HTML snippet that shows the backbone in 3Dmol.js (N, CA, C, O; Angstrom):
<script src="https://3Dmol.org/build/3Dmol-min.js"></script>
<div id="view" style="width:600px;height:400px;position:relative"></div>
<script>
const pdb = `
ATOM      1  N   MET A   1    -101.419 -65.363 -55.820  1.00  0.00           N
ATOM      2  CA  MET A   1    -101.686 -66.252 -54.656  1.00  0.00           C
ATOM      3  C   MET A   1    -102.174 -67.846 -55.134  1.00  0.00           C
ATOM      4  O   MET A   1    -101.994 -68.798 -54.374  1.00  0.00           O
ATOM      5  N   SER A   2    -102.632 -67.959 -56.108  1.00  0.00           N
ATOM      6  CA  SER A   2    -103.100 -69.054 -56.615  1.00  0.00           C
ATOM      7  C   SER A   2    -101.826 -69.885 -56.714  1.00  0.00           C
ATOM      8  O   SER A   2    -101.802 -70.972 -56.137  1.00  0.00           O
ATOM      9  N   VAL A   3    -100.676 -69.427 -57.457  1.00  0.00           N
ATOM     10  CA  VAL A   3     -99.601 -70.254 -57.869  1.00  0.00           C
ATOM     11  C   VAL A   3     -99.036 -70.523 -56.714  1.00  0.00           C
ATOM     12  O   VAL A   3     -98.605 -71.672 -56.617  1.00  0.00           O
ATOM     13  N   ALA A   4     -98.884 -69.744 -55.693  1.00  0.00           N
ATOM     14  CA  ALA A   4     -98.284 -70.139 -54.369  1.00  0.00           C
ATOM     15  C   ALA A   4     -99.107 -71.319 -53.608  1.00  0.00           C
ATOM     16  O   ALA A   4     -98.538 -72.212 -52.980  1.00  0.00           O
ATOM     17  N   LEU A   5    -100.247 -71.231 -53.717  1.00  0.00           N
ATOM     18  CA  LEU A   5    -101.156 -72.253 -53.171  1.00  0.00           C
ATOM     19  C   LEU A   5    -101.066 -73.574 -53.889  1.00  0.00           C
ATOM     20  O   LEU A   5    -100.875 -74.679 -53.379  1.00  0.00           O
ATOM     21  N   ASN A   6    -101.216 -73.307 -55.016  1.00  0.00           N
ATOM     22  CA  ASN A   6    -101.534 -74.716 -55.974  1.00  0.00           C
ATOM     23  C   ASN A   6    -100.412 -75.301 -56.458  1.00  0.00           C
ATOM     24  O   ASN A   6    -100.619 -76.425 -56.917  1.00  0.00           O
ATOM     25  N   GLU A   7     -99.111 -74.853 -56.518  1.00  0.00           N
ATOM     26  CA  GLU A   7     -97.918 -75.356 -57.017  1.00  0.00           C
ATOM     27  C   GLU A   7     -96.680 -75.406 -55.949  1.00  0.00           C
ATOM     28  O   GLU A   7     -96.642 -74.625 -54.999  1.00  0.00           O
ATOM     29  N   ASN A   8     -95.865 -76.200 -56.140  1.00  0.00           N
ATOM     30  CA  ASN A   8     -94.605 -76.225 -55.116  1.00  0.00           C
ATOM     31  C   ASN A   8     -93.749 -75.184 -55.621  1.00  0.00           C
ATOM     32  O   ASN A   8     -93.202 -75.330 -56.714  1.00  0.00           O
ATOM     33  N   ILE A   9     -93.567 -74.062 -54.874  1.00  0.00           N
ATOM     34  CA  ILE A   9     -92.919 -73.010 -55.263  1.00  0.00           C
ATOM     35  C   ILE A   9     -91.503 -72.903 -54.323  1.00  0.00           C
ATOM     36  O   ILE A   9     -90.634 -72.047 -54.486  1.00  0.00           O
ATOM     37  N   ILE A  10     -91.488 -73.893 -53.386  1.00  0.00           N
ATOM     38  CA  ILE A  10     -90.069 -73.917 -52.413  1.00  0.00           C
ATOM     39  C   ILE A  10     -89.022 -74.624 -53.368  1.00  0.00           C
ATOM     40  O   ILE A  10     -89.161 -75.653 -54.028  1.00  0.00           O
ATOM     41  N   ASN A  11     -87.927 -73.771 -53.253  1.00  0.00           N
ATOM     42  CA  ASN A  11     -86.690 -74.236 -53.868  1.00  0.00           C
ATOM     43  C   ASN A  11     -86.858 -73.839 -55.384  1.00  0.00           C
ATOM     44  O   ASN A  11     -86.114 -74.407 -56.184  1.00  0.00           O
ATOM     45  N   ALA A  12     -87.774 -72.909 -55.855  1.00  0.00           N
ATOM     46  CA  ALA A  12     -87.901 -72.404 -57.312  1.00  0.00           C
ATOM     47  C   ALA A  12     -86.821 -71.331 -57.519  1.00  0.00           C
ATOM     48  O   ALA A  12     -86.454 -70.687 -56.537  1.00  0.00           O
ATOM     49  N   ASP A  13     -86.306 -71.102 -58.685  1.00  0.00           N
ATOM     50  CA  ASP A  13     -85.361 -70.168 -58.850  1.00  0.00           C
ATOM     51  C   ASP A  13     -85.893 -68.779 -58.857  1.00  0.00           C
ATOM     52  O   ASP A  13     -86.996 -68.604 -59.375  1.00  0.00           O
ATOM     53  N   VAL A  14     -85.318 -67.873 -58.401  1.00  0.00           N
ATOM     54  CA  VAL A  14     -85.811 -66.475 -58.310  1.00  0.00           C
ATOM     55  C   VAL A  14     -84.576 -65.609 -58.965  1.00  0.00           C
ATOM     56  O   VAL A  14     -83.414 -65.891 -58.675  1.00  0.00           O
ATOM     57  N   TYR A  15     -84.867 -64.647 -59.774  1.00  0.00           N
ATOM     58  CA  TYR A  15     -84.009 -63.782 -60.446  1.00  0.00           C
ATOM     59  C   TYR A  15     -84.664 -62.318 -60.153  1.00  0.00           C
ATOM     60  O   TYR A  15     -85.802 -61.975 -60.474  1.00  0.00           O
ATOM     61  N   LEU A  16     -83.764 -61.594 -59.522  1.00  0.00           N
ATOM     62  CA  LEU A  16     -84.161 -60.142 -59.308  1.00  0.00           C
ATOM     63  C   LEU A  16     -83.370 -59.270 -60.035  1.00  0.00           C
ATOM     64  O   LEU A  16     -82.150 -59.366 -59.905  1.00  0.00           O
ATOM     65  N   TYR A  17     -83.940 -58.257 -60.938  1.00  0.00           N
ATOM     66  CA  TYR A  17     -83.264 -57.344 -61.943  1.00  0.00           C
ATOM     67  C   TYR A  17     -83.770 -55.938 -61.391  1.00  0.00           C
ATOM     68  O   TYR A  17     -84.916 -55.706 -61.006  1.00  0.00           O
ATOM     69  N   ARG A  18     -82.706 -55.047 -61.426  1.00  0.00           N
ATOM     70  CA  ARG A  18     -82.855 -53.876 -61.508  1.00  0.00           C
ATOM     71  C   ARG A  18     -82.664 -53.282 -62.785  1.00  0.00           C
ATOM     72  O   ARG A  18     -81.769 -53.618 -63.560  1.00  0.00           O
ATOM     73  N   GLY A  19     -83.729 -52.165 -63.056  1.00  0.00           N
ATOM     74  CA  GLY A  19     -83.795 -51.537 -64.237  1.00  0.00           C
ATOM     75  C   GLY A  19     -84.064 -50.041 -63.748  1.00  0.00           C
ATOM     76  O   GLY A  19     -84.371 -49.757 -62.590  1.00  0.00           O
ATOM     77  N   TYR A  20     -83.910 -49.138 -64.771  1.00  0.00           N
ATOM     78  CA  TYR A  20     -83.987 -47.945 -64.676  1.00  0.00           C
ATOM     79  C   TYR A  20     -84.936 -47.369 -65.674  1.00  0.00           C
ATOM     80  O   TYR A  20     -84.925 -47.825 -66.817  1.00  0.00           O
ATOM     81  N   LEU A  21     -85.873 -46.271 -65.299  1.00  0.00           N
ATOM     82  CA  LEU A  21     -86.790 -45.657 -66.253  1.00  0.00           C
ATOM     83  C   LEU A  21     -86.396 -44.317 -66.678  1.00  0.00           C
ATOM     84  O   LEU A  21     -85.738 -43.619 -65.906  1.00  0.00           O
ATOM     85  N   ASP A  22     -86.762 -43.856 -67.925  1.00  0.00           N
ATOM     86  CA  ASP A  22     -86.374 -42.510 -68.279  1.00  0.00           C
ATOM     87  C   ASP A  22     -87.722 -41.764 -68.021  1.00  0.00           C
ATOM     88  O   ASP A  22     -88.755 -42.288 -67.604  1.00  0.00           O
ATOM     89  N   ALA A  23     -87.541 -40.503 -68.330  1.00  0.00           N
ATOM     90  CA  ALA A  23     -88.782 -39.617 -67.952  1.00  0.00           C
ATOM     91  C   ALA A  23     -90.108 -40.062 -68.776  1.00  0.00           C
ATOM     92  O   ALA A  23     -91.161 -39.620 -68.315  1.00  0.00           O
ATOM     93  N   ASN A  24     -90.193 -40.847 -69.891  1.00  0.00           N
ATOM     94  CA  ASN A  24     -91.542 -41.188 -70.339  1.00  0.00           C
ATOM     95  C   ASN A  24     -91.668 -42.695 -69.797  1.00  0.00           C
ATOM     96  O   ASN A  24     -92.307 -43.493 -70.483  1.00  0.00           O
ATOM     97  N   ASN A  25     -91.101 -43.103 -68.625  1.00  0.00           N
ATOM     98  CA  ASN A  25     -91.336 -44.539 -68.131  1.00  0.00           C
ATOM     99  C   ASN A  25     -90.952 -45.546 -68.883  1.00  0.00           C
ATOM    100  O   ASN A  25     -91.541 -46.611 -68.696  1.00  0.00           O
ATOM    101  N   ALA A  26     -90.008 -45.497 -69.797  1.00  0.00           N
ATOM    102  CA  ALA A  26     -89.425 -46.453 -70.816  1.00  0.00           C
ATOM    103  C   ALA A  26     -88.217 -46.863 -70.012  1.00  0.00           C
ATOM    104  O   ALA A  26     -87.538 -46.118 -69.306  1.00  0.00           O
ATOM    105  N   LEU A  27     -88.043 -48.169 -70.222  1.00  0.00           N
ATOM    106  CA  LEU A  27     -86.622 -48.904 -69.647  1.00  0.00           C
ATOM    107  C   LEU A  27     -85.478 -48.476 -70.326  1.00  0.00           C
ATOM    108  O   LEU A  27     -85.324 -48.707 -71.525  1.00  0.00           O
ATOM    109  N   ILE A  28     -84.618 -47.836 -69.609  1.00  0.00           N
ATOM    110  CA  ILE A  28     -83.403 -47.543 -70.207  1.00  0.00           C
ATOM    111  C   ILE A  28     -82.276 -48.740 -70.261  1.00  0.00           C
ATOM    112  O   ILE A  28     -81.822 -49.272 -69.247  1.00  0.00           O
ATOM    113  N   SER A  29     -81.965 -49.018 -71.362  1.00  0.00           N
ATOM    114  CA  SER A  29     -81.111 -49.937 -71.635  1.00  0.00           C
ATOM    115  C   SER A  29     -81.418 -51.370 -71.071  1.00  0.00           C
ATOM    116  O   SER A  29     -82.609 -51.678 -71.026  1.00  0.00           O
ATOM    117  N   ASP A  30     -80.591 -52.185 -70.682  1.00  0.00           N
ATOM    118  CA  ASP A  30     -80.882 -53.706 -70.369  1.00  0.00           C
ATOM    119  C   ASP A  30     -80.870 -53.467 -68.826  1.00  0.00           C
ATOM    120  O   ASP A  30     -79.933 -52.835 -68.338  1.00  0.00           O
ATOM    121  N   PRO A  31     -81.948 -53.984 -67.985  1.00  0.00           N
ATOM    122  CA  PRO A  31     -81.734 -54.281 -66.646  1.00  0.00           C
ATOM    123  C   PRO A  31     -80.605 -55.216 -66.302  1.00  0.00           C
ATOM    124  O   PRO A  31     -80.252 -56.106 -67.074  1.00  0.00           O
ATOM    125  N   PHE A  32     -80.001 -54.985 -65.040  1.00  0.00           N
ATOM    126  CA  PHE A  32     -78.986 -55.962 -64.581  1.00  0.00           C
ATOM    127  C   PHE A  32     -79.443 -56.900 -63.372  1.00  0.00           C
ATOM    128  O   PHE A  32     -80.267 -56.491 -62.554  1.00  0.00           O
ATOM    129  N   LEU A  33     -78.850 -58.233 -63.286  1.00  0.00           N
ATOM    130  CA  LEU A  33     -79.115 -59.223 -62.347  1.00  0.00           C
ATOM    131  C   LEU A  33     -78.674 -58.723 -61.041  1.00  0.00           C
ATOM    132  O   LEU A  33     -77.459 -58.605 -60.881  1.00  0.00           O
ATOM    133  N   LEU A  34     -79.495 -58.398 -60.041  1.00  0.00           N
ATOM    134  CA  LEU A  34     -79.176 -58.193 -58.944  1.00  0.00           C
ATOM    135  C   LEU A  34     -79.104 -59.192 -57.785  1.00  0.00           C
ATOM    136  O   LEU A  34     -78.350 -58.973 -56.837  1.00  0.00           O
ATOM    137  N   PHE A  35     -79.856 -60.259 -57.843  1.00  0.00           N
ATOM    138  CA  PHE A  35     -79.882 -61.261 -57.014  1.00  0.00           C
ATOM    139  C   PHE A  35     -80.304 -62.468 -57.758  1.00  0.00           C
ATOM    140  O   PHE A  35     -81.213 -62.402 -58.586  1.00  0.00           O
ATOM    141  N   PHE A  36     -79.642 -63.631 -57.478  1.00  0.00           N
ATOM    142  CA  PHE A  36     -80.347 -64.964 -57.868  1.00  0.00           C
ATOM    143  C   PHE A  36     -80.248 -65.763 -56.724  1.00  0.00           C
ATOM    144  O   PHE A  36     -79.338 -65.727 -55.897  1.00  0.00           O
ATOM    145  N   GLY A  37     -81.407 -66.614 -56.721  1.00  0.00           N
ATOM    146  CA  GLY A  37     -81.594 -67.513 -55.541  1.00  0.00           C
ATOM    147  C   GLY A  37     -82.634 -68.408 -55.585  1.00  0.00           C
ATOM    148  O   GLY A  37     -82.983 -68.841 -56.683  1.00  0.00           O
ATOM    149  N   THR A  38     -83.202 -68.768 -54.559  1.00  0.00           N
ATOM    150  CA  THR A  38     -84.294 -69.720 -54.560  1.00  0.00           C
ATOM    151  C   THR A  38     -85.337 -69.344 -53.491  1.00  0.00           C
ATOM    152  O   THR A  38     -84.988 -68.606 -52.569  1.00  0.00           O
ATOM    153  N   ILE A  39     -86.558 -69.794 -53.561  1.00  0.00           N
ATOM    154  CA  ILE A  39     -87.609 -69.521 -52.438  1.00  0.00           C
ATOM    155  C   ILE A  39     -87.292 -70.571 -51.310  1.00  0.00           C
ATOM    156  O   ILE A  39     -87.355 -71.786 -51.498  1.00  0.00           O
ATOM    157  N   ASP A  40     -86.939 -69.969 -50.098  1.00  0.00           N
ATOM    158  CA  ASP A  40     -86.762 -70.929 -48.991  1.00  0.00           C
ATOM    159  C   ASP A  40     -88.202 -71.230 -48.400  1.00  0.00           C
ATOM    160  O   ASP A  40     -88.548 -72.399 -48.232  1.00  0.00           O
ATOM    161  N   GLU A  41     -88.970 -70.262 -48.113  1.00  0.00           N
ATOM    162  CA  GLU A  41     -90.395 -70.280 -47.439  1.00  0.00           C
ATOM    163  C   GLU A  41     -91.059 -68.893 -48.033  1.00  0.00           C
ATOM    164  O   GLU A  41     -90.529 -67.948 -48.618  1.00  0.00           O
ATOM    165  N   TYR A  42     -92.508 -69.158 -47.631  1.00  0.00           N
ATOM    166  CA  TYR A  42     -93.234 -68.160 -47.842  1.00  0.00           C
ATOM    167  C   TYR A  42     -94.346 -68.105 -46.805  1.00  0.00           C
ATOM    168  O   TYR A  42     -94.644 -69.038 -46.059  1.00  0.00           O
ATOM    169  N   ARG A  43     -94.961 -66.840 -46.844  1.00  0.00           N
ATOM    170  CA  ARG A  43     -95.883 -66.610 -45.801  1.00  0.00           C
ATOM    171  C   ARG A  43     -97.238 -65.682 -46.543  1.00  0.00           C
ATOM    172  O   ARG A  43     -97.009 -64.627 -47.136  1.00  0.00           O
ATOM    173  N   ILE A  44     -98.480 -66.184 -46.421  1.00  0.00           N
ATOM    174  CA  ILE A  44     -99.581 -65.200 -47.096  1.00  0.00           C
ATOM    175  C   ILE A  44    -100.355 -64.669 -45.832  1.00  0.00           C
ATOM    176  O   ILE A  44    -100.668 -65.381 -44.878  1.00  0.00           O
ATOM    177  N   THR A  45    -100.611 -63.380 -45.946  1.00  0.00           N
ATOM    178  CA  THR A  45    -101.476 -62.771 -45.019  1.00  0.00           C
ATOM    179  C   THR A  45    -102.675 -61.955 -46.024  1.00  0.00           C
ATOM    180  O   THR A  45    -102.449 -61.306 -47.045  1.00  0.00           O
ATOM    181  N   ASP A  46    -103.927 -62.210 -45.404  1.00  0.00           N
ATOM    182  CA  ASP A  46    -104.978 -61.527 -45.855  1.00  0.00           C
ATOM    183  C   ASP A  46    -106.058 -60.943 -45.176  1.00  0.00           C
ATOM    184  O   ASP A  46    -106.247 -61.390 -44.045  1.00  0.00           O
ATOM    185  N   ASN A  47    -106.797 -60.086 -45.557  1.00  0.00           N
ATOM    186  CA  ASN A  47    -107.821 -59.761 -44.964  1.00  0.00           C
ATOM    187  C   ASN A  47    -109.045 -59.439 -45.968  1.00  0.00           C
ATOM    188  O   ASN A  47    -108.918 -60.016 -47.048  1.00  0.00           O
ATOM    189  N   THR A  48    -109.999 -58.780 -45.866  1.00  0.00           N
ATOM    190  CA  THR A  48    -111.194 -58.617 -46.555  1.00  0.00           C
ATOM    191  C   THR A  48    -110.818 -57.880 -47.983  1.00  0.00           C
ATOM    192  O   THR A  48    -111.482 -58.115 -48.993  1.00  0.00           O
ATOM    193  N   SER A  49    -109.705 -56.976 -47.987  1.00  0.00           N
ATOM    194  CA  SER A  49    -109.471 -56.346 -49.072  1.00  0.00           C
ATOM    195  C   SER A  49    -108.153 -56.535 -49.718  1.00  0.00           C
ATOM    196  O   SER A  49    -108.045 -56.285 -50.919  1.00  0.00           O
ATOM    197  N   THR A  50    -107.122 -56.964 -49.016  1.00  0.00           N
ATOM    198  CA  THR A  50    -105.901 -57.274 -49.505  1.00  0.00           C
ATOM    199  C   THR A  50    -105.266 -58.744 -49.237  1.00  0.00           C
ATOM    200  O   THR A  50    -105.605 -59.549 -48.370  1.00  0.00           O
ATOM    201  N   ALA A  51    -104.426 -58.850 -50.051  1.00  0.00           N
ATOM    202  CA  ALA A  51    -103.582 -60.238 -49.691  1.00  0.00           C
ATOM    203  C   ALA A  51    -102.150 -59.897 -49.935  1.00  0.00           C
ATOM    204  O   ALA A  51    -101.720 -59.192 -50.848  1.00  0.00           O
ATOM    205  N   ASN A  52    -101.467 -60.494 -48.990  1.00  0.00           N
ATOM    206  CA  ASN A  52     -99.976 -60.239 -49.376  1.00  0.00           C
ATOM    207  C   ASN A  52     -99.130 -61.539 -49.351  1.00  0.00           C
ATOM    208  O   ASN A  52     -99.319 -62.468 -48.566  1.00  0.00           O
ATOM    209  N   LEU A  53     -98.157 -61.485 -50.326  1.00  0.00           N
ATOM    210  CA  LEU A  53     -97.383 -62.858 -50.224  1.00  0.00           C
ATOM    211  C   LEU A  53     -95.880 -62.405 -50.046  1.00  0.00           C
ATOM    212  O   LEU A  53     -95.175 -61.724 -50.790  1.00  0.00           O
ATOM    213  N   VAL A  54     -95.589 -63.041 -48.733  1.00  0.00           N
ATOM    214  CA  VAL A  54     -94.055 -62.587 -48.476  1.00  0.00           C
ATOM    215  C   VAL A  54     -93.252 -63.538 -48.701  1.00  0.00           C
ATOM    216  O   VAL A  54     -93.490 -64.567 -48.068  1.00  0.00           O
ATOM    217  N   LEU A  55     -92.173 -63.550 -49.550  1.00  0.00           N
ATOM    218  CA  LEU A  55     -91.412 -64.626 -49.963  1.00  0.00           C
ATOM    219  C   LEU A  55     -89.922 -64.549 -49.033  1.00  0.00           C
ATOM    220  O   LEU A  55     -89.277 -63.501 -48.984  1.00  0.00           O
ATOM    221  N   ASN A  56     -89.535 -65.667 -48.397  1.00  0.00           N
ATOM    222  CA  ASN A  56     -88.201 -65.757 -48.033  1.00  0.00           C
ATOM    223  C   ASN A  56     -87.200 -66.166 -48.933  1.00  0.00           C
ATOM    224  O   ASN A  56     -87.309 -67.332 -49.310  1.00  0.00           O
ATOM    225  N   LEU A  57     -86.234 -65.505 -49.389  1.00  0.00           N
ATOM    226  CA  LEU A  57     -85.253 -66.054 -50.567  1.00  0.00           C
ATOM    227  C   LEU A  57     -84.106 -66.432 -49.775  1.00  0.00           C
ATOM    228  O   LEU A  57     -83.923 -66.017 -48.631  1.00  0.00           O
ATOM    229  N   THR A  58     -83.298 -67.258 -50.418  1.00  0.00           N
ATOM    230  CA  THR A  58     -81.747 -67.409 -50.035  1.00  0.00           C
ATOM    231  C   THR A  58     -81.055 -67.718 -51.332  1.00  0.00           C
ATOM    232  O   THR A  58     -81.530 -68.131 -52.390  1.00  0.00           O
ATOM    233  N   SER A  59     -79.713 -67.393 -50.971  1.00  0.00           N
ATOM    234  CA  SER A  59     -78.738 -67.637 -52.194  1.00  0.00           C
ATOM    235  C   SER A  59     -78.309 -68.884 -52.056  1.00  0.00           C
ATOM    236  O   SER A  59     -78.700 -69.617 -51.148  1.00  0.00           O
ATOM    237  N   HIS A  60     -77.452 -69.233 -52.966  1.00  0.00           N
ATOM    238  CA  HIS A  60     -76.707 -70.671 -52.807  1.00  0.00           C
ATOM    239  C   HIS A  60     -75.920 -70.791 -51.521  1.00  0.00           C
ATOM    240  O   HIS A  60     -75.511 -71.917 -51.238  1.00  0.00           O
ATOM    241  N   TRP A  61     -75.614 -69.652 -50.590  1.00  0.00           N
ATOM    242  CA  TRP A  61     -74.895 -69.836 -49.576  1.00  0.00           C
ATOM    243  C   TRP A  61     -75.860 -70.266 -48.387  1.00  0.00           C
ATOM    244  O   TRP A  61     -75.424 -70.670 -47.309  1.00  0.00           O
ATOM    245  N   GLY A  62     -76.999 -70.160 -48.639  1.00  0.00           N
ATOM    246  CA  GLY A  62     -78.146 -70.472 -47.642  1.00  0.00           C
ATOM    247  C   GLY A  62     -78.119 -71.909 -47.351  1.00  0.00           C
ATOM    248  O   GLY A  62     -78.583 -72.224 -46.255  1.00  0.00           O
ATOM    249  N   ASN A  63     -77.640 -72.916 -48.161  1.00  0.00           N
ATOM    250  CA  ASN A  63     -77.609 -74.080 -47.667  1.00  0.00           C
ATOM    251  C   ASN A  63     -76.035 -74.518 -47.654  1.00  0.00           C
ATOM    252  O   ASN A  63     -75.652 -75.631 -48.014  1.00  0.00           O
ATOM    253  N   PHE A  64     -75.222 -73.525 -47.206  1.00  0.00           N
ATOM    254  CA  PHE A  64     -74.107 -74.050 -47.019  1.00  0.00           C
ATOM    255  C   PHE A  64     -73.697 -74.900 -45.990  1.00  0.00           C
ATOM    256  O   PHE A  64     -72.591 -75.419 -46.136  1.00  0.00           O
ATOM    257  N   GLN A  65     -74.407 -75.192 -44.868  1.00  0.00           N
ATOM    258  CA  GLN A  65     -74.237 -75.987 -43.868  1.00  0.00           C
ATOM    259  C   GLN A  65     -74.876 -77.319 -44.233  1.00  0.00           C
ATOM    260  O   GLN A  65     -74.708 -78.275 -43.477  1.00  0.00           O
ATOM    261  N   LYS A  66     -75.595 -77.444 -45.338  1.00  0.00           N
ATOM    262  CA  LYS A  66     -76.447 -78.597 -45.667  1.00  0.00           C
ATOM    263  C   LYS A  66     -75.205 -79.656 -46.028  1.00  0.00           C
ATOM    264  O   LYS A  66     -74.253 -79.253 -46.696  1.00  0.00           O
ATOM    265  N   THR A  67     -75.262 -80.870 -45.605  1.00  0.00           N
ATOM    266  CA  THR A  67     -74.394 -82.012 -46.020  1.00  0.00           C
ATOM    267  C   THR A  67     -74.805 -82.611 -47.300  1.00  0.00           C
ATOM    268  O   THR A  67     -75.788 -83.352 -47.279  1.00  0.00           O
ATOM    269  N   SER A  68     -74.186 -82.393 -48.426  1.00  0.00           N
ATOM    270  CA  SER A  68     -74.552 -83.244 -49.670  1.00  0.00           C
ATOM    271  C   SER A  68     -73.143 -84.005 -50.025  1.00  0.00           C
ATOM    272  O   SER A  68     -72.218 -84.180 -49.232  1.00  0.00           O
ATOM    273  N   GLY A  69     -73.183 -84.369 -51.228  1.00  0.00           N
ATOM    274  CA  GLY A  69     -72.076 -85.267 -51.629  1.00  0.00           C
ATOM    275  C   GLY A  69     -70.755 -84.810 -51.772  1.00  0.00           C
ATOM    276  O   GLY A  69     -69.861 -85.639 -51.938  1.00  0.00           O
ATOM    277  N   ARG A  70     -70.472 -83.440 -51.727  1.00  0.00           N
ATOM    278  CA  ARG A  70     -69.347 -82.870 -51.978  1.00  0.00           C
ATOM    279  C   ARG A  70     -69.112 -81.954 -50.499  1.00  0.00           C
ATOM    280  O   ARG A  70     -69.971 -81.271 -49.943  1.00  0.00           O
ATOM    281  N   VAL A  71     -67.848 -82.140 -50.106  1.00  0.00           N
ATOM    282  CA  VAL A  71     -67.518 -81.542 -48.924  1.00  0.00           C
ATOM    283  C   VAL A  71     -66.486 -80.373 -49.138  1.00  0.00           C
ATOM    284  O   VAL A  71     -65.719 -80.422 -50.100  1.00  0.00           O
ATOM    285  N   THR A  72     -66.459 -79.259 -48.197  1.00  0.00           N
ATOM    286  CA  THR A  72     -65.705 -78.248 -48.414  1.00  0.00           C
ATOM    287  C   THR A  72     -64.280 -78.220 -48.082  1.00  0.00           C
ATOM    288  O   THR A  72     -63.680 -77.146 -48.137  1.00  0.00           O
ATOM    289  N   THR A  73     -63.648 -79.358 -47.726  1.00  0.00           N
ATOM    290  CA  THR A  73     -62.369 -79.420 -47.221  1.00  0.00           C
ATOM    291  C   THR A  73     -61.383 -79.178 -48.384  1.00  0.00           C
ATOM    292  O   THR A  73     -61.631 -79.425 -49.565  1.00  0.00           O
ATOM    293  N   ASP A  74     -60.145 -78.624 -47.864  1.00  0.00           N
ATOM    294  CA  ASP A  74     -59.229 -78.382 -49.101  1.00  0.00           C
ATOM    295  C   ASP A  74     -58.945 -79.505 -49.849  1.00  0.00           C
ATOM    296  O   ASP A  74     -58.892 -79.346 -51.068  1.00  0.00           O
ATOM    297  N   ASN A  75     -58.718 -80.783 -49.320  1.00  0.00           N
ATOM    298  CA  ASN A  75     -58.519 -81.977 -50.001  1.00  0.00           C
ATOM    299  C   ASN A  75     -59.592 -82.143 -51.333  1.00  0.00           C
ATOM    300  O   ASN A  75     -59.245 -82.299 -52.504  1.00  0.00           O
ATOM    301  N   SER A  76     -61.062 -82.059 -50.786  1.00  0.00           N
ATOM    302  CA  SER A  76     -61.951 -82.306 -51.658  1.00  0.00           C
ATOM    303  C   SER A  76     -61.890 -81.227 -52.822  1.00  0.00           C
ATOM    304  O   SER A  76     -61.868 -81.535 -54.013  1.00  0.00           O
ATOM    305  N   GLN A  77     -61.869 -80.083 -52.396  1.00  0.00           N
ATOM    306  CA  GLN A  77     -61.885 -78.896 -53.442  1.00  0.00           C
ATOM    307  C   GLN A  77     -60.626 -78.920 -54.274  1.00  0.00           C
ATOM    308  O   GLN A  77     -60.697 -78.486 -55.424  1.00  0.00           O
ATOM    309  N   GLN A  78     -59.480 -79.382 -53.810  1.00  0.00           N
ATOM    310  CA  GLN A  78     -58.395 -79.701 -54.805  1.00  0.00           C
ATOM    311  C   GLN A  78     -58.631 -80.865 -55.782  1.00  0.00           C
ATOM    312  O   GLN A  78     -57.903 -80.939 -56.772  1.00  0.00           O
ATOM    313  N   ARG A  79     -59.444 -81.635 -55.611  1.00  0.00           N
ATOM    314  CA  ARG A  79     -59.709 -82.763 -56.340  1.00  0.00           C
ATOM    315  C   ARG A  79     -60.476 -82.272 -57.519  1.00  0.00           C
ATOM    316  O   ARG A  79     -60.379 -82.908 -58.569  1.00  0.00           O
ATOM    317  N   PHE A  80     -61.265 -81.157 -57.457  1.00  0.00           N
ATOM    318  CA  PHE A  80     -62.246 -80.704 -58.469  1.00  0.00           C
ATOM    319  C   PHE A  80     -61.489 -79.392 -59.031  1.00  0.00           C
ATOM    320  O   PHE A  80     -61.542 -79.094 -60.225  1.00  0.00           O
ATOM    321  N   PHE A  81     -60.756 -78.607 -58.045  1.00  0.00           N
ATOM    322  CA  PHE A  81     -60.195 -77.308 -58.560  1.00  0.00           C
ATOM    323  C   PHE A  81     -58.781 -77.327 -58.366  1.00  0.00           C
ATOM    324  O   PHE A  81     -58.376 -76.668 -57.408  1.00  0.00           O
ATOM    325  N   SER A  82     -58.042 -77.859 -58.975  1.00  0.00           N
ATOM    326  CA  SER A  82     -56.582 -78.098 -58.512  1.00  0.00           C
ATOM    327  C   SER A  82     -55.949 -76.659 -58.510  1.00  0.00           C
ATOM    328  O   SER A  82     -56.288 -75.808 -59.332  1.00  0.00           O
ATOM    329  N   GLY A  83     -55.024 -76.446 -57.551  1.00  0.00           N
ATOM    330  CA  GLY A  83     -54.358 -75.202 -57.342  1.00  0.00           C
ATOM    331  C   GLY A  83     -55.141 -74.046 -56.654  1.00  0.00           C
ATOM    332  O   GLY A  83     -54.594 -72.961 -56.458  1.00  0.00           O
TER     333      GLY A  83
END
`;
const viewer = $3Dmol.createViewer("view");
viewer.addModel(pdb, "pdb");
viewer.setStyle({}, {cartoon: {color: "spectrum"}});
viewer.zoomTo();
viewer.render();
</script>
């Protein structure tokens, strides 16, 4: 909670991995990347005994409608990725 409250976590990178455990609760091989994105917003709820931090994550497609330097017209894309 203190990290969310004291630091700017909006747009921070988030990596979600999936891993599997064996019967001894040891990690089987390497976990694989399930999702990569950024923190879009967060919400904190608390009471006298617990606190919850809920993150709203977004992928790179989340800012798809955002206007920035490069446009997604065919002409623009051909300039950077011909063919």
